[in-house]
Backbone as CSV, one residue per row, in Angstrom:
resi,resn,N_x,N_y,N_z,CA_x,CA_y,CA_z,C_x,C_y,C_z
1,MET,0.846,-1.171,0.000,0.000,0.000,0.000,0.894,1.238,0.000
2,ASP,0.512,2.223,-0.752,1.253,3.470,-0.899,1.183,4.277,0.390
3,LYS,2.308,4.981,0.738,2.357,5.800,1.945,1.301,6.896,1.929
4,ASN,1.006,7.424,0.771,0.002,8.486,0.657,-1.403,7.968,0.963
5,MET,-1.624,6.692,0.789,-2.929,6.087,1.099,-3.025,5.680,2.572
6,MET,-1.909,5.354,3.198,-1.888,4.900,4.584,-2.275,6.006,5.557
7,LYS,-1.736,7.192,5.339,-1.962,8.282,6.282,-3.450,8.618,6.424
8,PRO,-4.209,8.828,5.342,-5.644,9.104,5.509,-6.403,7.937,6.143
9,THR,-5.988,6.724,5.834,-6.648,5.551,6.402,-6.444,5.511,7.905
10,ILE,-5.240,5.769,8.351,-4.944,5.770,9.786,-5.698,6.901,10.483
11,VAL,-5.719,8.090,9.866,-6.421,9.235,10.456,-7.918,8.932,10.579
12,LEU,-8.518,8.379,9.542,-9.944,8.043,9.591,-10.229,6.969,10.632
13,THR,-9.356,6.006,10.768,-9.526,4.953,11.768,-9.473,5.547,13.175
14,ILE,-8.522,6.447,13.408,-8.422,7.094,14.723,-9.664,7.932,15.008
15,ILE,-10.135,8.663,14.020,-11.350,9.473,14.196,-12.535,8.581,14.547
16,CYS,-12.671,7.468,13.856,-13.774,6.531,14.142,-13.665,5.958,15.543
17,LEU,-12.473,5.596,15.967,-12.282,5.053,17.308,-12.610,6.095,18.383
18,VAL,-12.163,7.335,18.184,-12.447,8.399,19.152,-13.955,8.676,19.204
19,ALA,-14.607,8.727,18.045,-16.052,8.973,18.007,-16.813,7.831,18.686
20,ALA,-16.406,6.594,18.438,-17.060,5.450,19.064,-16.865,5.471,20.578
21,ALA,-15.668,5.813,21.022,-15.405,5.890,22.466,-16.229,7.010,23.105
22,ALA,-16.325,8.138,22.433,-17.121,9.251,22.959,-18.593,8.863,23.047
23,LEU,-19.097,8.187,22.034,-20.489,7.748,22.033,-20.738,6.734,23.147
24,ALA,-19.834,5.788,23.322,-19.977,4.789,24.384,-19.928,5.458,25.760
25,GLY,-19.039,6.420,25.928,-18.951,7.147,27.195,-20.214,7.936,27.481
26,THR,-20.752,8.584,26.472,-21.991,9.346,26.635,-23.133,8.419,27.006
27,TYR,-23.210,7.279,26.364,-24.252,6.298,26.673,-24.143,5.844,28.124
28,GLN,-22.938,5.488,28.559,-22.748,5.019,29.939,-23.083,6.110,30.950
29,PHE,-22.807,7.364,30.601,-23.087,8.487,31.493,-24.586,8.773,31.584
30,THR,-25.297,8.700,30.441,-26.710,9.081,30.409,-27.666,7.923,30.696
31,LYS,-27.230,6.684,30.573,-28.119,5.537,30.755,-28.838,5.537,32.105
32,PRO,-28.165,5.753,33.230,-28.897,5.763,34.503,-29.967,6.865,34.555
33,MET,-29.683,8.002,33.979,-30.667,9.091,33.964,-31.865,8.729,33.087
34,ILE,-31.603,8.134,31.944,-32.683,7.726,31.038,-33.534,6.644,31.697
35,ASP,-32.891,5.679,32.340,-33.629,4.619,33.044,-34.511,5.198,34.144
36,ALA,-33.988,6.167,34.879,-34.765,6.794,35.960,-35.969,7.549,35.390
37,ILE,-35.769,8.242,34.290,-36.877,8.967,33.651,-37.930,7.991,33.158
38,ASN,-37.504,6.903,32.519,-38.449,5.897,32.028,-39.237,5.271,33.173
39,GLU,-38.571,4.979,34.285,-39.266,4.391,35.437,-40.259,5.386,36.034
40,ARG,-39.867,6.661,36.111,-40.778,7.682,36.635,-42.005,7.815,35.738
41,MET,-41.794,7.800,34.419,-42.919,7.897,33.479,-43.828,6.677,33.594
42,ALA,-43.244,5.485,33.769,-44.051,4.271,33.934,-44.849,4.337,35.228
43,ALA,-44.239,4.831,36.305,-44.953,4.958,37.585,-46.107,5.952,37.458
44,GLU,-45.880,7.045,36.735,-46.948,8.026,36.516,-48.091,7.425,35.702
45,ALA,-47.742,6.634,34.688,-48.772,5.981,33.874,-49.557,4.984,34.721
46,ARG,-48.881,4.250,35.612,-49.586,3.322,36.501,-50.569,4.075,37.398
47,MET,-50.144,5.222,37.904,-51.027,6.029,38.760,-52.219,6.570,37.961
48,THR,-52.020,6.802,36.683,-53.104,7.293,35.830,-54.182,6.229,35.659
49,VAL,-53.779,4.969,35.459,-54.762,3.916,35.208,-55.309,3.295,36.493
50,LEU,-54.644,3.525,37.621,-55.134,3.053,38.916,-54.885,4.156,39.947
51,PRO,-55.679,5.220,39.885,-55.413,6.410,40.706,-55.589,6.208,42.206
52,THR,-56.262,5.152,42.642,-56.450,4.927,44.080,-55.242,4.256,44.739
53,ALA,-54.253,3.888,43.928,-53.055,3.251,44.476,-52.157,4.305,45.123
54,ASP,-51.365,3.865,46.101,-50.411,4.777,46.727,-48.976,4.480,46.309
55,GLY,-48.784,3.422,45.581,-47.478,3.011,45.085,-47.615,1.631,44.469
56,PHE,-46.544,1.159,43.856,-46.609,-0.119,43.158,-45.362,-0.941,43.421
57,GLU,-45.553,-2.257,43.351,-44.434,-3.179,43.408,-44.661,-4.271,42.367
58,PRO,-43.585,-4.758,41.765,-43.736,-5.781,40.720,-44.250,-7.094,41.293
59,VAL,-44.984,-7.816,40.467,-45.515,-9.126,40.835,-44.732,-10.173,40.066
60,ASP,-44.203,-11.149,40.775,-43.475,-12.245,40.149,-44.472,-13.352,39.836
61,THR,-44.843,-13.451,38.564,-45.829,-14.438,38.147,-45.529,-14.865,36.720
62,GLU,-46.113,-15.977,36.325,-45.990,-16.412,34.938,-46.868,-15.493,34.089
63,LEU,-46.281,-14.931,33.037,-46.983,-13.952,32.219,-47.710,-14.614,31.048
64,GLN,-48.921,-14.152,30.812,-49.713,-14.593,29.664,-49.071,-14.078,28.373
65,ASP,-49.467,-14.649,27.245,-48.966,-14.211,25.947,-49.264,-12.720,25.756
66,GLY,-48.243,-11.948,25.443,-48.399,-10.524,25.185,-48.253,-9.645,26.414
67,VAL,-48.269,-10.243,27.608,-48.129,-9.457,28.834,-46.643,-9.223,29.096
68,ILE,-46.320,-7.978,29.407,-44.929,-7.570,29.604,-44.566,-7.538,31.084
69,GLU,-45.465,-6.984,31.907,-45.200,-6.899,33.339,-46.497,-6.713,34.107
70,VAL,-46.444,-7.052,35.401,-47.592,-6.900,36.291,-47.104,-6.218,37.563
71,TYR,-47.819,-5.188,37.963,-47.531,-4.480,39.217,-48.790,-4.482,40.068
72,LYS,-48.607,-4.618,41.379,-49.749,-4.524,42.291,-49.607,-3.257,43.117
73,ALA,-50.743,-2.699,43.484,-50.747,-1.516,44.336,-50.324,-1.926,45.738
74,THR,-49.490,-1.127,46.368,-49.012,-1.463,47.708,-50.105,-1.343,48.761
75,ASN,-51.175,-0.599,48.438,-52.281,-0.467,49.388,-53.435,-1.429,49.084
76,GLY,-53.240,-2.363,48.145,-54.260,-3.350,47.821,-55.371,-2.824,46.922
77,ALA,-55.175,-1.633,46.337,-56.212,-1.027,45.495,-56.440,-1.786,44.197
78,GLY,-55.466,-2.564,43.759,-55.635,-3.295,42.512,-54.319,-3.660,41.862
79,VAL,-54.387,-3.852,40.559,-53.259,-4.341,39.780,-53.177,-3.545,38.481
80,VAL,-51.954,-3.338,37.994,-51.740,-2.740,36.677,-50.965,-3.746,35.834
81,VAL,-51.504,-4.040,34.664,-50.885,-4.992,33.749,-50.452,-4.245,32.497
82,THR,-49.200,-4.416,32.116,-48.687,-3.838,30.881,-48.592,-4.954,29.853
83,SER,-49.173,-4.721,28.682,-49.163,-5.725,27.625,-48.941,-5.031,26.290
84,GLY,-48.578,-5.804,25.289,-48.332,-5.216,23.983,-48.585,-6.203,22.866
85,PHE,-49.128,-5.666,21.774,-49.380,-6.464,20.577,-49.060,-5.627,19.348
86,LYS,-48.847,-6.309,18.248,-48.462,-5.633,17.011,-49.632,-4.866,16.423
87,GLY,-49.364,-3.608,16.132,-50.317,-2.766,15.412,-49.928,-2.729,13.949
88,PHE,-50.187,-1.616,13.289,-49.850,-1.500,11.873,-48.345,-1.384,11.663
89,GLY,-47.685,-0.554,12.495,-46.267,-0.291,12.291,-45.341,-1.002,13.250
90,GLY,-45.842,-1.480,14.344,-44.987,-2.122,15.333,-45.758,-2.424,16.602
91,LEU,-45.020,-2.622,17.676,-45.618,-2.981,18.954,-46.377,-1.795,19.544
92,VAL,-47.601,-2.060,19.991,-48.413,-1.079,20.704,-48.455,-1.548,22.157
93,THR,-47.945,-0.714,23.064,-47.857,-1.074,24.472,-48.961,-0.361,25.250
94,VAL,-49.653,-1.126,26.109,-50.835,-0.628,26.811,-50.747,-0.997,28.289
95,MET,-51.081,-0.038,29.162,-51.220,-0.314,30.594,-52.705,-0.338,30.922
96,THR,-53.116,-1.378,31.645,-54.505,-1.524,32.051,-54.556,-1.640,33.568
97,GLY,-55.365,-0.774,34.184,-55.530,-0.813,35.630,-56.801,-1.543,36.004
98,PHE,-56.726,-2.341,37.074,-57.872,-3.084,37.598,-58.018,-2.771,39.076
99,ASP,-59.247,-2.562,39.524,-59.457,-2.447,40.956,-59.462,-3.849,41.555
100,ALA,-59.639,-3.950,42.847,-59.570,-5.246,43.530,-60.640,-6.225,43.052
101,ASP,-61.731,-5.718,42.461,-62.810,-6.576,41.975,-62.655,-6.965,40.504
102,GLY,-61.587,-6.509,39.865,-61.352,-6.846,38.462,-62.004,-5.904,37.479
103,VAL,-62.489,-4.762,37.939,-63.091,-3.769,37.063,-61.978,-2.873,36.516
104,ILE,-61.995,-2.655,35.222,-60.974,-1.807,34.600,-61.178,-0.366,35.056
105,THR,-60.114,0.202,35.628,-60.162,1.577,36.128,-59.550,2.567,35.151
106,GLY,-58.767,2.075,34.221,-58.151,2.962,33.243,-57.311,2.189,32.257
107,VAL,-57.179,2.756,31.068,-56.341,2.181,30.013,-55.519,3.313,29.432
108,ALA,-54.212,3.106,29.337,-53.326,4.107,28.742,-52.407,3.428,27.734
109,VAL,-52.371,3.976,26.538,-51.433,3.490,25.527,-50.114,4.200,25.806
110,THR,-49.110,3.442,26.225,-47.839,4.048,26.607,-46.844,4.123,25.463
111,ASP,-47.064,3.341,24.410,-46.190,3.441,23.240,-46.924,2.946,22.003
112,ALA,-47.097,3.849,21.082,-47.623,3.521,19.752,-46.856,4.365,18.742
113,SER,-45.571,4.537,19.017,-44.750,5.453,18.231,-44.561,5.013,16.774
114,ASP,-44.757,3.745,16.494,-44.585,3.263,15.127,-45.886,3.259,14.328
115,GLU,-46.963,3.702,14.943,-48.250,3.716,14.254,-48.372,4.973,13.376
116,THR,-49.262,4.919,12.417,-49.437,6.010,11.471,-49.967,7.253,12.189
117,PRO,-49.208,8.361,12.136,-49.694,9.584,12.777,-51.018,10.035,12.157
118,GLY,-51.931,10.460,12.993,-53.219,10.954,12.510,-54.257,9.863,12.323
119,LEU,-53.833,8.640,12.079,-54.780,7.522,11.932,-54.652,6.585,13.124
120,GLY,-53.543,5.878,13.195,-53.332,4.935,14.288,-53.343,5.618,15.636
121,SER,-52.902,6.853,15.673,-52.863,7.568,16.948,-54.258,7.820,17.515
122,LYS,-55.301,7.721,16.682,-56.669,7.891,17.184,-57.024,6.813,18.202
123,ALA,-56.424,5.644,18.083,-56.705,4.543,19.009,-55.971,4.720,20.338
124,THR,-55.160,5.765,20.452,-54.463,6.029,21.706,-55.168,7.111,22.522
125,LEU,-56.186,7.723,21.951,-56.877,8.836,22.597,-57.928,8.347,23.591
126,PRO,-58.242,9.166,24.601,-59.279,8.786,25.566,-60.632,8.470,24.923
127,SER,-60.924,9.067,23.781,-62.204,8.762,23.122,-62.302,7.274,22.772
128,TYR,-61.173,6.609,22.609,-61.180,5.159,22.376,-60.933,4.393,23.670
129,THR,-59.900,4.757,24.413,-59.507,3.972,25.590,-60.523,4.052,26.729
130,ASP,-61.291,5.126,26.799,-62.294,5.248,27.867,-63.429,4.241,27.735
131,GLN,-63.581,3.623,26.546,-64.616,2.602,26.366,-64.389,1.398,27.288
132,PHE,-63.136,1.157,27.659,-62.785,-0.012,28.460,-63.100,0.174,29.941
133,VAL,-63.131,1.423,30.398,-63.301,1.713,31.827,-64.657,1.196,32.313
134,GLY,-64.619,0.472,33.421,-65.824,-0.095,34.011,-66.112,-1.517,33.562
135,ALA,-65.345,-2.011,32.598,-65.579,-3.359,32.069,-64.820,-4.402,32.881
136,THR,-65.348,-5.619,32.866,-64.640,-6.769,33.433,-64.368,-7.809,32.346
137,ALA,-65.090,-7.695,31.248,-64.906,-8.534,30.066,-65.225,-7.648,28.866
138,ILE,-64.598,-7.934,27.732,-64.800,-7.088,26.549,-65.028,-7.942,25.313
139,GLN,-65.705,-7.357,24.336,-65.875,-7.965,23.022,-65.655,-6.879,21.984
140,PHE,-65.116,-7.253,20.841,-64.735,-6.283,19.820,-65.827,-6.122,18.778
141,ASN,-66.206,-4.884,18.528,-67.200,-4.502,17.521,-68.477,-5.323,17.641
142,ASP,-68.811,-6.059,16.600,-70.078,-6.785,16.553,-69.958,-8.252,16.956
143,ALA,-68.851,-8.624,17.599,-68.687,-10.016,18.003,-69.752,-10.377,19.031
144,SER,-70.189,-11.615,18.971,-71.179,-12.048,19.956,-70.451,-12.555,21.188
145,GLY,-71.108,-12.489,22.294,-70.507,-12.967,23.531,-70.757,-11.998,24.661
146,ASP,-70.216,-12.369,25.806,-70.384,-11.534,26.989,-69.303,-10.465,27.011
147,GLY,-69.607,-9.383,27.661,-68.610,-8.341,27.858,-69.025,-7.023,27.236
148,THR,-68.344,-5.994,27.650,-68.582,-4.656,27.131,-68.153,-4.599,25.676
149,ARG,-69.005,-4.065,24.838,-68.702,-3.959,23.410,-67.755,-2.773,23.197
150,ILE,-66.650,-3.028,22.529,-65.659,-2.005,22.231,-65.672,-1.770,20.725
151,ASP,-65.953,-0.544,20.325,-65.958,-0.193,18.911,-64.559,0.174,18.462
152,GLY,-64.139,-0.365,17.318,-62.843,-0.024,16.752,-62.845,1.394,16.222
153,VAL,-61.674,1.878,15.875,-61.521,3.227,15.336,-61.424,3.119,13.825
154,SER,-62.318,3.786,13.137,-62.308,3.776,11.679,-61.003,4.379,11.171
155,GLY,-60.334,3.668,10.296,-59.061,4.127,9.754,-57.869,3.719,10.596
156,ALA,-58.129,3.158,11.750,-57.046,2.721,12.642,-57.319,1.300,13.122
157,THR,-57.736,0.464,12.198,-58.147,-0.894,12.544,-57.025,-1.677,13.219
158,TYR,-55.828,-1.640,12.658,-54.723,-2.415,13.228,-54.385,-1.937,14.640
159,THR,-54.322,-0.630,14.818,-53.951,-0.082,16.118,-55.040,-0.334,17.148
160,SER,-56.305,-0.091,16.776,-57.378,-0.321,17.746,-57.501,-1.806,18.080
161,THR,-57.220,-2.683,17.133,-57.222,-4.120,17.409,-56.070,-4.472,18.354
162,ALA,-54.909,-3.856,18.155,-53.766,-4.111,19.039,-54.078,-3.668,20.463
163,VAL,-54.711,-2.505,20.620,-55.081,-2.015,21.950,-56.103,-2.967,22.577
164,PHE,-57.116,-3.342,21.808,-58.133,-4.273,22.304,-57.492,-5.581,22.757
165,THR,-56.624,-6.136,21.927,-55.982,-7.416,22.240,-55.101,-7.293,23.480
166,ALA,-54.411,-6.162,23.615,-53.569,-5.933,24.799,-54.421,-5.867,26.065
167,VAL,-55.557,-5.176,26.011,-56.447,-5.096,27.178,-57.034,-6.475,27.476
168,ASN,-57.401,-7.209,26.446,-57.943,-8.558,26.644,-56.902,-9.470,27.297
169,ALA,-55.639,-9.338,26.889,-54.570,-10.116,27.519,-54.410,-9.715,28.985
170,ALA,-54.576,-8.429,29.268,-54.492,-7.957,30.654,-55.623,-8.550,31.493
171,ILE,-56.812,-8.626,30.911,-57.950,-9.236,31.610,-57.648,-10.706,31.914
172,ALA,-57.088,-11.412,30.940,-56.731,-12.830,31.150,-55.652,-12.958,32.221
173,GLN,-54.686,-12.022,32.227,-53.619,-12.066,33.241,-54.198,-11.826,34.629
174,PHE,-55.124,-10.867,34.751,-55.759,-10.599,36.045,-56.506,-11.837,36.523
175,ALA,-57.218,-12.496,35.622,-57.947,-13.716,35.982,-56.973,-14.815,36.416
176,GLU,-55.855,-14.925,35.717,-54.850,-15.920,36.046,-54.265,-15.675,37.439
177,LEU,-54.148,-14.406,37.814,-53.636,-14.066,39.142,-54.622,-14.459,40.238
178,GLY,-55.880,-14.627,39.836,-56.923,-14.916,40.817,-57.456,-13.660,41.464
179,GLY,-57.289,-12.530,40.777,-57.761,-11.250,41.295,-56.620,-10.424,41.845
180,ALA,-56.984,-9.365,42.519,-55.988,-8.476,43.104,-55.228,-9.227,44.204
181,LEU,-53.979,-8.905,44.339,-53.118,-9.623,45.293,-53.062,-8.937,46.631
């Protein structure tokens, strides 16, 4: 290899190594702060869907398909189940709060960032998620069976189905727990 070609190659390699080290250092420095922010946001979302709780602790249990985590209220007010299913663009993550009797107290879509803006995002709004509040069992659109009828969002079929399926998985997880702990 020619000496004139070696020098730029070495300089570029050093620049890449320094940039990679700086990026790794920044990641290691900011990761604890990002984790703390994410945990605080998750705790706030749990309080939103189960407002009578005074705090939460994780529940060690076998998780149903699609369920990500289960937290119980420290004062026995109920349980919050986080679940997720594929929407149009990716995973739609939903927190569902249950009181001690298994009645849904709130539903919050915590991540639908890959869904189509303006369409899929309609299934994340209270006008859709509030349909679940007060239910103990749900059915989608015109399906026959027991449970509160949940209407899908026109133009956001994949996302509203993902939210519905996530809440249904949360209901199954609550039943599997045998109720509030």
